KETI-635969 format. One record per residue: residue in three letters; x, y, z of N, C-alpha, C in turn. Coordinates in steps of 0.001 Angstrom, whole numbers, padded with zeros to 6 digits, always signed. Example, Ala and Ser with C-alpha at 12.3 -4.5 7.8 and 13.67 -1.06 7.14 Angstrom:
// residues 2
ala+013190-005690+007800+012300-004500+007800+013200-003300+007800;ser+012850-002250+007080+013670-001060+007140+012900+000030+007870;
***
This chain:
// residues 400
met+139210+244337-065660+138902+243401-064453+139057+244343-063290;ala+138080+244280-062320+138117+245206-061227+139056+244503-060104;pro+139849+245415-059494+140891+244942-058495+140026+244420-057391;pro+140644+243500-056656+140040+242826-055472+139802+243894-054284;asn+138680+243740-053718+138443+244671-052570+139065+244088-051171;leu+140216+244867-050883+140980+244292-049709+140324+244524-048450;asn+139160+245391-048404+138475+245543-047123+137353+244471-046930;glu+137198+243650-048050+136172+242614-047913+136745+241406-047047;pro+135996+240950-046005+136635+239720-045121+136794+238536-045914;leu+137968+237769-045614+138234+236506-046355+137283+235561-045811;thr+136765+234779-046994+135834+233667-046618+136407+232301-046891;leu+136616+231590-045710+137264+230173-045816+136258+229126-046145;pro+136693+228152-046985+135680+227099-047365+135282+226342-046146;thr+133963+226061-046211+133372+225240-044978+134063+223798-045035;arg+134001+223021-043958+134461+221676-043787+134012+220799-044939;arg+132715+220872-045246+132002+220109-046280+132563+220572-047650;ala+132794+221824-047851+133226+222198-049195+134679+221755-049457;ala+135475+221736-048299+136877+221237-048422+136932+219877-048817;trp+135997+219070-048467+135867+217596-048808+135060+217323-050074;thr+134647+218265-050615+133686+217959-051876+134653+217520-052931;pro+134186+216397-053685+134941+215826-054725+135609+216798-055713;gly+136739+216745-056099+137425+217926-056992+138140+218897-056290;thr+137923+219084-054976+138676+220029-054347+140090+219471-053999;pro+141159+220542-053901+142608+220023-053714+142707+218970-052538;leu+142032+219230-051359+142171+218474-050282+141651+216969-050639;ala+140660+216888-051242+140010+215693-051567+140921+214898-052456;trp+141505+215559-053545+142475+215012-054490+143692+214394-053697;ile+144223+215267-052808+145333+214667-051969+144951+213432-051188;val+143790+213388-050555+143511+212253-049849+143315+211079-050850;phe+142721+211320-051938+142461+210318-052886+143857+209625-053241;tyr+144741+210406-053635+146087+209963-054091+146862+209298-052954;leu+146720+209825-051790+147432+209047-050546+146819+207730-050538;val+145454+207588-050495+144852+206227-050379+145242+205408-051480;ala+145306+205868-052689+145693+205103-053821+147142+204673-053642;leu+148000+205471-053290+149437+205025-053172+149583+203970-051998;asp+148703+204325-050908+148840+203272-049790+148461+201809-050437;leu+147216+201848-050973+146653+200593-051486+147552+199947-052460;gly+148154+200870-053429+148942+200265-054501+150262+199710-053922;ala+150895+200304-052808+151984+199773-052283+151800+198518-051624;asn+150601+198425-050961+150280+197005-050336+150072+195935-051364;ala+149471+196430-052550+149188+195365-053424+150316+194892-054162;phe+151179+195975-054792+152269+195563-055584+153453+195064-054913;phe+153720+195485-053568+154907+195265-052872+154628+194578-051611;ala+153616+193526-051671+153309+192846-050533+154443+191962-050146;tyr+154561+191634-048815+155690+190833-048342+155198+189528-048579;pro+156215+188496-049036+155607+187043-049096+154994+186468-047905;lys+153985+185842-048166+153212+185254-046992+154010+183955-046385;asp+154576+183237-047104+155412+182088-046712+156662+182569-045954;pro+156604+182164-044562+157690+182634-043697+159084+181996-044164;arg+159044+180896-045134+160277+180305-045499+160915+180954-046689;asn+160138+181960-047144+160678+182880-048351+161572+183755-047784;ile+162950+183622-047921+163936+184600-047310+164443+185546-048482;thr+163850+185542-049451+164471+186407-050637+163416+187349-051154;pro+162868+188182-050429+161782+189247-050806+162630+190169-051651;ser+161949+191035-052392+162504+192131-053184+163007+193265-052246;arg+163745+194249-052734+164247+195465-051939+162979+196347-051581;leu+162031+196451-052606+160816+197280-052354+159862+196563-051344;gln+159821+195168-051475+158968+194426-050283+159625+194679-048974;leu+160860+194605-048933+161606+194872-047683+161269+196273-047122;tyr+161530+197186-048082+161326+198648-047728+160010+198949-047072;phe+158854+198274-047704+157635+198682-047134+157201+197778-045989;glu+157991+196755-045658+157886+195927-044404+158536+196434-043211;tyr+159691+197114-043539+160476+197541-042379+159687+198143-041256;gly+158627+198926-041524+157989+199647-040505+156934+198827-039829;arg+156622+197622-040163+155590+196788-039559+155987+196683-038069;ala+155005+196619-037105+155241+196520-035709+156053+195215-035358;ile+156777+195170-034299+157657+193965-034066+156742+192754-033920;glu+155505+192821-033121+154704+191681-033124+154173+191296-034405;gly+153812+192191-035400+153617+191791-036802+154536+191082-037438;lys+155838+191476-037246+156924+190721-037854+157020+189342-037383;leu+156902+189271-036069+156984+187975-035260+155949+187159-035743;ala+154682+187535-036023+153561+186666-036344+153780+186283-037784;arg+154415+187003-038589+154803+186750-040049+155649+185502-040008;met+156719+185530-039291+157867+184504-039261+157660+183299-038506;thr+156664+183379-037483+156465+182332-036530+155408+181367-036931;arg+155685+180037-036904+154631+178956-036915+154797+178027-035885;ala+153986+176848-035867+153987+175995-034734+155377+175048-034691;thr+156052+174938-035772+157340+174136-035750+158459+174888-036545;asp+159657+174474-036283+160743+175003-036916+160818+175025-038425;glu+160243+173857-038898+160201+173519-040280+159186+174519-040930;glu+158255+175039-040414+157198+175871-040951+157667+177236-040779;ser+158373+177527-039722+158638+179003-039417+159859+179600-040377;ala+160089+180840-040287+161314+181432-040962+162547+180922-040178;pro+163557+180692-040937+164962+180154-040367+165452+180935-039210;ile+165087+182296-039249+165691+183074-038239+164994+182878-036868;val+163901+182258-036793+163199+182082-035525+164069+181027-034646;ala+164903+180122-035362+165586+179086-034619+166990+179719-034274;ser+167294+180991-034478+168719+181563-034332+168778+182254-032880;gly+169843+182073-032350+170223+183064-031193+169863+182628-029738;trp+169084+181549-029603+168505+181102-028419+169655+180595-027483;leu+169482+181092-026170+170588+180544-025126+170262+179143-024674;glu+168989+178707-024712+168529+177348-024192+167669+176601-025344;pro+168108+175434-025664+169394+174963-025373+170441+175482-026107;ser+171692+175190-025873+172864+175861-026583+172957+175452-027979;gly+171897+175737-028788+171811+175224-030167+172520+176257-031154;ser+173063+177293-030590+173671+178326-031526+175202+177993-031710;thr+175600+177078-031032+177113+176604-031085+177382+175893-032374;gln+178312+176368-033071+178664+175767-034366+180319+175264-034292;val+180477+174247-035024+181894+173734-034984+182417+173928-036481;pro+183211+175031-036752+183700+175301-038071+184641+174272-038657;asn+185449+173476-037690+186395+172603-038431+186399+171131-037774;gly+185101+170752-037660+184887+169332-037203+184813+169140-035794;ala+184799+167831-035224+184626+167470-034083+185676+168103-033011;val+185322+168473-031790+186290+169151-030892+186915+168168-030034;glu+186446+166975-029965+187148+165905-029117+188486+165563-029552;gly+189429+165127-028812+190754+164860-029156+191709+165534-028321;thr+192959+165846-028983+194110+166408-028376+194231+167872-028601;arg+193490+168421-029650+193543+169912-030189+192971+170724-028895;pro+193625+171882-028685+192918+172747-027722+191630+173336-028362;val+190766+173540-027336+189426+173946-027847+189200+175376-027638;val+188826+176142-028713+188698+177610-028590+187232+177929-029096;thr+186605+178658-028145+185052+179023-028453+185053+180610-028537;phe+184395+180941-029585+183965+182453-029833+182602+182587-029328;phe+182365+183729-028898+180955+184127-028587+180730+185601-029035;gly+179588+185851-029878+179382+187156-030354+178506+187039-031594;met+178567+187983-032388+177682+188190-033453+178245+187603-034675;ser+177791+187905-036043+178334+187353-037308+179731+187653-037443;his+180252+188862-036957+181626+189112-037254+182515+188031-036288;ala+182144+187644-035197+182793+186605-034552+182697+185226-035259;gln+181524+184947-035765+181401+183754-036567+182202+183705-037737;leu+182363+184703-038444+183196+184733-039726+184767+184674-039238;leu+185044+185352-038196+186436+185121-037656+186702+183715-037132;ala+185780+183180-036484+185936+181680-036063+186199+180864-037261;his+185447+181025-038391+185636+180195-039387+186915+180293-040140;asp+187552+181557-040266+188674+181809-040911+189950+181273-040033;val+189706+181394-038750+190707+180797-037680+190889+179323-037848;ala+189577+178668-038018+189614+177221-038277+190210+176786-039522;arg+190118+177654-040529+190561+177463-041831+192065+177444-041916;ile+192645+178385-041148+194087+178592-041392+194833+177781-040374;asp+194220+177273-039303+194949+176643-038176+194273+175404-037708;asp+194731+174288-038245+193954+173002-037980+194501+172365-036621;thr+195430+173039-035944+195988+172617-034634+194952+173003-033578;leu+193906+173844-033838+192989+174321-032951+191504+173648-033300;ala+190851+173324-032322+189415+172778-032324+188506+174062-032197;val+187881+174647-033246+187183+175942-033098+185724+175749-033042;arg+185174+176582-031988+183604+176369-031805+183190+177987-031949;cys+181875+178061-032122+181460+179455-032122+179947+179437-031748;ala+179577+180286-030725+178279+180605-030404+177871+181919-030845;ala+176936+182161-031773+176719+183508-032347+175288+183609-032385;ala+174865+184919-032546+173471+185271-032712+173361+186567-033512;pro+172281+186842-034435+172279+187965-035335+172241+189260-034499;gln+173340+190026-034792+173491+191368-034116+173728+191281-032673;ala+174310+190189-032189+174374+190016-030694+175189+191110-029917;val+174554+191524-028887+175083+192568-028042+176161+191886-027014;pro+176980+192515-026455+177917+191990-025356+177189+191183-024254;thr+176074+191563-023855+175272+190944-022790+174811+189511-023314;trp+174406+189507-024604+174044+188115-025162+175228+187271-025114;ser+176407+187737-025591+177658+186957-025717+178100+186536-024404;phe+178021+187306-023213+178358+186860-021987+177297+185937-021466;ser+176221+185953-021656+175103+185055-021339+175438+183682-022136;ala+175706+183746-023351+176054+182495-024164+177331+181757-023471;tyr+178207+182630-023130+179492+182014-022435+179010+181203-021043;leu+178114+181953-020380+177708+181349-019161+176991+180037-019356;glu+176369+179838-020410+175352+178649-020614+176430+177607-021244;asp+177319+178057-022005+178341+177066-022693+179247+176458-021653;arg+179648+177272-020598+180661+176740-019717+179938+175708-018654;lys+178560+175643-018821+177907+174577-017823+178074+173235-018723;arg+178268+173291-019968+178182+171922-020613+179491+171399-020975;arg+180603+172248-021276+181744+171761-021642+182900+172661-021323;his+184194+172203-021405+185358+173021-021069+185972+173510-022251;ser+186385+174860-022432+187220+175309-023548+188609+175734-022935;asp+189655+175548-023826+190851+175946-023367+191111+177574-023637;val+190316+177972-024423+190260+179445-024780+188857+179961-025026;val+188528+181053-024576+187115+181570-024867+187449+182982-025312;val+186652+183410-026383+186820+184729-026953+185473+185522-026908;leu+185501+186665-026212+184181+187353-025981+184342+188713-027085;thr+183387+188657-027971+183341+189703-028910+182607+191026-028428;val+183259+192123-028677+182582+193426-028380+182544+194275-029557;met+181469+194984-029962+181367+195632-031211+180738+197101-030912;thr+181304+198111-031621+181087+199528-031346+179615+199682-031371;gln+178936+199345-032511+177581+199560-032692+176573+199046-031680;thr+177104+197815-031038+176089+197047-030114+176212+197578-028694;ile+177341+198313-028344+177525+198710-026869+176384+199641-026415;pro+175892+200685-027316+174921+201364-026776+173657+200770-026643;leu+173324+199506-027177+172201+198696-027104+172222+197796-026065;leu+173244+197743-025308+173437+196623-024211+172320+196497-023310;ser+171467+197583-023124+170342+197340-022137+169051+196833-022859;ala+169273+196378-024182+168169+195582-024777+168081+194179-024212;thr+167106+193542-024350+166938+192096-023843+166320+191038-024805;ala+166223+191586-026070+165457+190726-027160+165954+191266-028581;gly+165755+190209-029478+166198+190649-030781+165143+191616-031486;gly+163976+191566-030829+162946+192504-031366+163078+193908-030910;thr+163553+194167-029739+163665+195435-029271+165195+196041-029625;leu+165919+195040-030000+167342+195524-030414+167404+196178-031757;tyr+166843+195616-032786+166834+196157-034150+165470+196120-034604;phe+164764+197414-034858+163475+197439-035217+163266+196863-036665;asp+164128+197243-037584+164157+196872-038982+163960+195379-039139;gly+164875+194569-038409+164993+193267-038613+164807+192584-037308;ala+163607+192334-036883+163253+191791-035516+163605+190276-035568;tyr+164206+189933-034415+164513+188495-034090+163804+188229-032806;pro+163298+186798-032647+162561+186624-031345+163545+186160-030372;tyr+164847+185852-030389+165590+185413-029297+165769+186456-028146;thr+165955+185870-026980+165990+186611-025724+167213+186434-024950;trp+167523+187295-024027+168722+186972-022998+168400+187902-021908;pro+169110+187773-020786+168918+188409-019530+169327+189938-019639;arg+168697+190627-018733+169076+192070-018460+170146+192042-017327;tyr+171148+192864-017535+172155+192967-016468+172090+194302-015924;tyr+172325+194361-014556+172338+195699-013820+173591+195589-012940;leu+174159+196809-012721+175371+196919-011781+174712+197627-010585;glu+174679+196955-009519+174209+197525-008241+175356+197408-007124;asp+175707+198606-006527+176919+198624-005603+178107+197890-006153;asp+178396+198105-007401+179588+197477-007974+179438+195842-008214;thr+178200+195416-008051+177930+193990-008180+177099+193739-009408;leu+177457+192877-010188+176703+192486-011514+175533+191630-011138;arg+174244+192034-011501+173129+191306-011233+172331+191078-012487;ser+171709+189951-012630+170975+189612-013874+169531+189232-013616;val+168700+189761-014521+167272+189270-014396+166833+188540-015657;ala+166390+187284-015663+166120+186556-016819+164685+186919-017291;pro+164611+186955-018758+163172+187046-019256+162191+185856-018945;pro+161116+185905-019334+160213+184767-019056+160481+183498-019859;phe+161225+183610-020961+161685+182451-021719+162962+182817-022429;leu+163786+181706-022437+165121+181755-023208+165202+180833-024226;ser+164167+180075-024585+164318+179048-025632+163181+179300-026631;arg+163244+178756-027905+162298+179126-028896+160982+178260-028485;glu+161144+177154-027785+159864+176551-027269+159109+177369-026313;gly+159939+177970-025470+159209+178874-024437+158538+180138-025219;tyr+159337+180522-026196+158768+181717-027078+157586+181201-027726;arg+157426+180203-028265+156069+179793-029081+155018+179715-027959;arg+155294+179126-026740+154193+178975-025832+153747+180403-025356;his+154630+181355-025236+154219+182649-024807+153573+183373-025951;phe+154056+183235-027075+153518+183973-028380+152056+183529-028603;tyr+151770+182335-028497+150411+181879-028827+149537+181850-027505;asp+149837+182375-026540+149092+182573-025167+149047+184023-024929;pro+147812+184707-025195+147757+186143-025006+148136+186648-023548;met+147664+185853-022603+147963+186175-021166+149440+186154-020933;ala+150018+184981-021410+151554+184991-021082+152211+186078-021940;trp+151873+186244-023155+152552+187243-023892+152355+188767-023197;ser+151206+188980-022661+150965+190206-022037+151793+190464-020816;arg+152165+189296-020058+153057+189466-019042+154471+189659-019548;tyr+154823+189110-020639+156140+189341-021396+156264+190699-021715;arg+155174+191344-022207+155239+192855-022459+155394+193686-021282;asp+154815+193235-020120+155006+193963-018794+156427+193682-018403;trp+157092+192587-018638+158412+192445-018205+159414+193354-019030;leu+159099+193518-020335+159874+194405-021108+159779+195703-020651;thr+158591+196201-020392+158299+197449-019927+159277+197804-018663;gln+159508+196873-017814+160152+197049-016574+161707+196896-016799;his+162227+196167-017780+163634+195774-017824+164367+196104-019129;asp+163578+196324-020168+164264+196594-021443+164056+198078-021736;lys+165326+198677-021769+165283+200201-022005+164876+200535-023372;his+164807+199734-024308+164694+199862-025734+163167+199506-026157;tyr+162387+199058-025123+161073+198679-025548+160197+199968-025569;asp+159443+199871-026704+158539+201022-026989+157230+200465-027553;pro+156128+200567-026868+154838+200004-027213+154384+200338-028645;leu+154590+201568-029128+154304+202057-030411+155011+201239-031462;leu+156222+200792-031224+156994+199929-032200+156731+198481-031965;phe+156475+198061-030856+156428+196698-030614+154983+196047-030711;arg+153916+196756-030452+152517+196215-030537+151924+196333-031750;arg+151483+195289-032414+150744+195272-033643+149438+195946-033468;ser+148924+196631-034505+147601+197328-034479+147206+197583-035880;ala+146069+198215-036131+145530+198433-037488+146383+199212-038385;leu+147317+199987-037768+148292+200742-038513+149166+199837-039460;asp+149374+198683-039069+150200+197806-039810+149581+197432-041167;arg+148391+197792-041477+147689+197481-042681+148071+198635-043774;ser+148564+199778-043283+148814+200857-044122+150402+200932-044434;ser+150708+200943-045558+152172+201099-046007+152750+202386-045591;leu+151798+203416-045776+152367+204782-045301+152582+204933-043847;ala+151599+204318-043029+151761+204338-041623+152981+203484-041227;arg+153398+202515-041954+154580+201674-041598+155964+202553-041972;leu+155711+203303-042991+156922+204234-043282+157086+205133-042232;leu+155985+205851-041707+156077+206879-040581+156664+206132-039345;arg+156163+204817-039064+156603+204134-037880+158193+203976-037935;arg+158587+203564-039174+160041+203279-039215+160819+204532-038982;ser+160449+205601-039476+161139+206945-039255+161094+207259-037817;tyr+160098+207040-037126+160015+207161-035658+160976+206216-035013;ala+161050+204912-035491+162054+204037-034908+163541+204504-034935;leu+163789+204955-036069+165070+205420-036339+165456+206746-035481;ala+164536+207523-035123+164827+208652-034342+164931+208218-032945;ile+164035+207309-032427+164161+206671-031061+165431+206021-030877;arg+165987+205141-031825+167232+204583-031601+168321+205567-031558;ala+168242+206577-032364+169356+207645-032360+169420+208279-030889;thr+168240+208626-030336+168245+209258-029106+168694+208303-028059;ala+168349+207073-028089+168835+206074-027140+170439+205826-027154;gln+170894+205851-028327+172341+205608-028471+173101+206749-027981;ala+172433+208018-028042+173219+209250-027736+173392+209254-026360;thr+172754+208557-025493+172948+208497-023961+174177+207989-023572;ala+174755+206978-024550+176034+206289-024223+177144+206632-025136;tyr+176827+207030-026440+177811+207250-027373+177677+208445-028188;asp+178782+209200-028430+178839+210312-029319+179799+209932-030436;pro+179370+210130-031621+180311+209630-032695+181571+210350-032886;met+181587+211662-032186+182756+212504-032438+183572+212127-031163;lys+183078+212111-030015+183703+211973-028762+183937+210749-028105;gly+183131+209729-028600+183354+208345-028180+182273+207942-027046;phe+182586+207095-026362+181596+206585-025212+181715+207313-023989;asp+180518+207485-023279+180518+208133-021945+180696+207058-020971;arg+181851+207093-020293+182235+206038-019365+181355+205961-018040;thr+180715+207119-017883+179654+207135-016816+178453+206563-017020;ser+178108+206095-018377+176759+205594-018777+176625+204213-018132;glu+175309+203970-018023+174927+202570-017557+175561+201459-018419;glu+175539+201733-019823+176075+200645-020677+177510+200510-020634;ala+178342+201653-020554+179735+201427-020270+180304+200695-018994;arg+179480+200997-017953+179850+200430-016713+179383+199009-016599;val+178349+198620-017174+177928+197140-017142+178927+196388-018077;leu+179308+196994-019231+180100+196264-019977+181481+195961-019250;glu+182101+197085-018578+183290+196714-017876+183161+195722-016842;ala+181970+195721-016221+181748+194618-015117+181587+193198-015892;leu+180986+193104-017092+181000+191916-017796+182301+191323-018132;ile+183147+192252-018594+184476+191741-019116+185203+191162-017978;val+185181+191947-016757+186036+191487-015577+185350+190237-015118;glu+184063+190006-015041+183390+188749-014673+183707+187614-015677;phe+183781+187976-016992+184040+186998-017930+185447+186446-017663;ala+186422+187258-017438+187867+186851-017351+188047+186116-015893;arg+187411+186469-014944+187308+185858-013642+186905+184516-013736;leu+185759+184256-014303+185146+182905-014325+186005+181965-015302;ala+186493+182551-016414+187308+181790-017174+188505+181341-016565;arg+189292+182170-015880+190504+181820-015105+190249+180691-014004;arg+189101+180930-013453+188728+179958-012389+188505+178545-012865;asp+188078+178407-014215+187846+177262-014876+189080+176728-015593;gly+190282+177446-015408+191586+177027-016206+191480+177341-017664;thr+190595+178351-018032+190464+178863-019372+191120+180114-019610;ile+191714+180366-020821+192193+181558-021144+191265+182455-021781;pro+190959+183764-021175+190050+184597-021713+190611+185710-022789;ile+189842+185794-023892+190420+186785-024840+189256+187747-025120;val+189514+189002-025377+188333+189911-025925+188781+190330-027319;phe+187837+190242-028271+187992+190678-029657+187104+191963-029780;val+187657+192951-030138+186967+194274-030294+186760+194541-031839;val+185590+194682-032167+185234+195115-033584+184679+196557-033599;asn+185764+197271-034421+185394+198652-034597+184752+198935-035853;asn+183549+199417-035878+182786+199489-037037+183238+200727-037860;leu+182680+200665-039012+182967+201671-040041+182666+203200-039472;asn+183676+204061-039693+183429+205461-039268+183231+205623-037784;thr+183713+204679-036919+183658+204779-035533+185027+204868-034776;ser+186081+205094-035725+187375+205376-035084+187722+204034-034074;asp+188518+204270-033072+188796+203234-032239+188146+203328-030864;his+186879+203889-030926+186112+204262-029792+185912+203180-028791;ala+185559+202030-029454+185197+200707-028687+186524+200179-028046;phe+187666+200265-028641+188788+199795-027971+189188+200787-026905;arg+189107+202028-027090+189537+203043-025995+188672+202895-024856;leu+187353+202462-024999+186546+202274-023958+186930+201022-023142;val+187352+199901-023713+187576+198649-022929+189119+198571-022552;glu+189975+199411-023311+191333+199090-022984+191852+199218-021527;pro+191374+200303-020897+191976+200391-019419+191377+199103-018660;thr+190384+198644-018837+189876+197393-018145+190712+196174-018539;leu+190864+195955-019799+191714+194883-020364+193180+194981-019782;ser+193751+196083-019770+195149+196260-019323+195121+196105-017774;arg+194227+196690-016938+194165+196577-015587+194150+195125-015182;his+193476+194199-015753+193175+192853-015466+194035+191854-016230;gly+194879+192364-017141+195897+191522-017855+195027+190573-018859;ile+194042+191087-019472+193176+190248-020398+193692+190404-021694;ala+194066+189269-022395+194515+189292-023825+193397+189860-024724;arg+193840+190687-025760+192828+191249-026729+193403+191342-028098;leu+192468+191435-029025+192705+191824-030314+191587+192815-030804;ser+192152+193967-031341+191196+195034-031650+191386+195248-033258;ser+190302+195295-033859+190281+195294-035288+191044+196549-035938;his+191073+197573-035142+191570+198818-035701+193096+198702-035882;glu+193750+197682-035248+195120+197441-035376+195462+197021-036761;ile+194506+196305-037366+194744+195823-038867+193856+196548-039780;cys+192693+196820-039401+191687+197471-040334+191244+198929-039782;pro+191834+199958-040469+191516+201331-040058+190002+201498-040140;pro+189335+201864-039132+187907+202041-039073+187246+203001-039975;asn+187939+204001-040239+187442+205040-041083+187710+205077-042522;glu+188172+203808-042882+188538+203586-044361+187417+202676-044894;pro+186464+203242-045713+185332+202493-046308+185792+201237-047095;arg+186867+201226-047825+187272+200121-048574+187666+198896-047721;asn+187775+199004-046456+187936+197870-045694+186691+197043-045259;tyr+185494+197652-045669+184237+196980-045243+183338+196571-046433;leu+182618+195607-046035+181540+195215-047104+180293+196086-046814;pro+179266+196081-047705+178120+196929-047411+177356+196581-046192;asp+177399+195199-045821+176653+194746-044669+177457+194897-043354;ser+178464+195691-043374+179243+195981-042172+180333+195148-041840;his+180356+193948-042569+181549+192934-042262+182851+193359-042841;phe+183984+192860-042428+185203+193193-043180+185409+192466-044388;gln+186138+193184-045247+186491+192554-046552+187165+191208-046207;pro+186883+190100-047080+187504+188944-046837+189099+188899-046511;pro+189914+189589-047289+191325+189652-046962+191547+190316-045599;ile+190735+191229-045218+191005+191917-043895+190619+190901-042817;asn+189447+190213-043086+189015+189152-042044+190063+188057-041951;leu+190609+187697-042947+191646+186680-042898+192915+187134-042169;glu+193173+188401-042426+194427+188922-041614+194063+188939-040000;leu+192918+189422-039720+192470+189431-038346+192536+187953-037806;ala+192130+186954-038574+192099+185525-038192+193462+185054-038003;arg+194399+185419-038765+195802+185200-038532+196294+185780-037155;ala+195994+186970-037072+196298+187612-035708+195759+187079-034635;met+194546+186547-034632+193809+185992-033506+194584+184561-033257;ala+194809+183710-034432+195420+182607-034161+196813+182674-033507;arg+197489+183614-033915+198802+183826-033287+198693+184186-031733;leu+197683+184967-031431+197430+185363-030035+196951+184137-029265;ile+196127+183304-029865+195664+182096-029137+196753+181070-028864;arg+197634+180981-029919+198901+180045-029807+199827+180528-028705;thr+200016+181947-028752+201039+182439-027854+200526+182502-026335;ser+199147+182704-026171+198554+182507-024769+198609+181089-024301;leu+198284+180140-025279+198471+178616-024947+199870+178363-024456;ala+200794+178878-025259+202257+178548-024952+202696+179202-023598;asp+202213+180455-023388+202452+181106-022081+201990+180200-020972;arg+200772+179794-021053+200127+179053-019857+200958+177740-019775;glu+201268+177076-020877+202058+175764-020767+203464+176078-019996;asn+204058+177208-020489+205332+177488-019907+205225+177744-018397;ala+204035+178409-017932+203836+178712-016626+203554+177475-015825;arg+202872+176505-016358+202760+175223-015619+203897+174610-015477;arg+204778+174468-016461+206062+173700-016413+206976+174357-015310;ser+206976+175730-015207+207783+176447-014317+207246+176093-012920;leu+205910+176040-012616+205327+175709-011333+205714+174240-011000;ser+205681+173305-012047+205927+171997-011726+207456+171777-011488;ala+208219+172577-012035+209664+172473-011867+210089+173060-010428;arg+209315+173952-010046+209644+174540-008623+209071+173707-007460;gly+208011+172773-007936+207294+172057-006923+208142+171260-006026;pro+208876+170324-006525+209736+169497-005592+210839+170298-004850;gln+211234+171362-005563+212288+172164-004762+211650+172781-003497;ser+210411+173227-003725+209729+173755-002607+209460+172875-001399;ala+209121+171635-002024+208877+170488-001059+210026+170140-000111;gly+211099+170109-000907+212468+169756-000244+212861+170829+000827;
***
């Protein structure tokens, strides 16, 4: 066999030859299309929005669908037809408030928790172990501190609580500048919304989105012009809004394109979080998120005390985040004398055995946190009562 002539110029296949059936490139394209169509056919997500038990592979290939596509899949004209998650988390009306241990009317002190599912689980355990307290909870899926603060503002318009508990969690602090469940977590989009908070000249200012109720959401979602205005609002006020992730397109029909979009979403989220949080060093106190959080906590305590209510902050330290969240808020809590409970005091954050796979605390850990919270609540109530008695005792003497 003659050796190749190295002086002969290399001839590349023409574009038509490269796409000729049987060539490697054609086979690659063929198999990619086959895989795409096969994944869509065999792992299609359930069309019924009330079906909340899809398989893991169905979920896997659905994660990358655009947020609008996910919202379209779960949203129908009524709550009865829509996915259950559509009704969750809305600030107006205050339908997210739950009563874990019965009616709150009566002689028992009223304690209201505000936060995500961690706050909800804690509230239920507090209610279970201490029947001297009337426990309520306003919660939203994956709620950030700005949602919790907004829920508190809405709730205080409607009723008085003796104690209010604001929940702050490590993973949600870097996402504090989001304004909707859709921009908050790409994998599991939620429709609910809340205001955007800004700190201007050390003054906290809020800008409300076009809708804060699920009725308003449906009106906007089914009105193309109104929904377009909402996207414009997100562009202006939501730091985590990304048109490529939010807007549905023909790419949603491709399972492979959805996988690529999800990878992009993970990268975007990591970049956004890095502006406020470093897993090794902790939070950047000069970041917008840290400064707004401090202002929220101060305002929360000020308003609660003005109402004759005891403010408490519950700090949830997520797995492998050390006590970074507590270290961020502790100076503010100490400076303003705000009672607090941080999970790291009972649950070492870097011990995986303390956590469930869904990020919640193991039930025994959560129960221990509930006992600590119940003690803190009772102590705070007793201190307030003693202070009132002391003032009452000094009153006549001062008058004389």
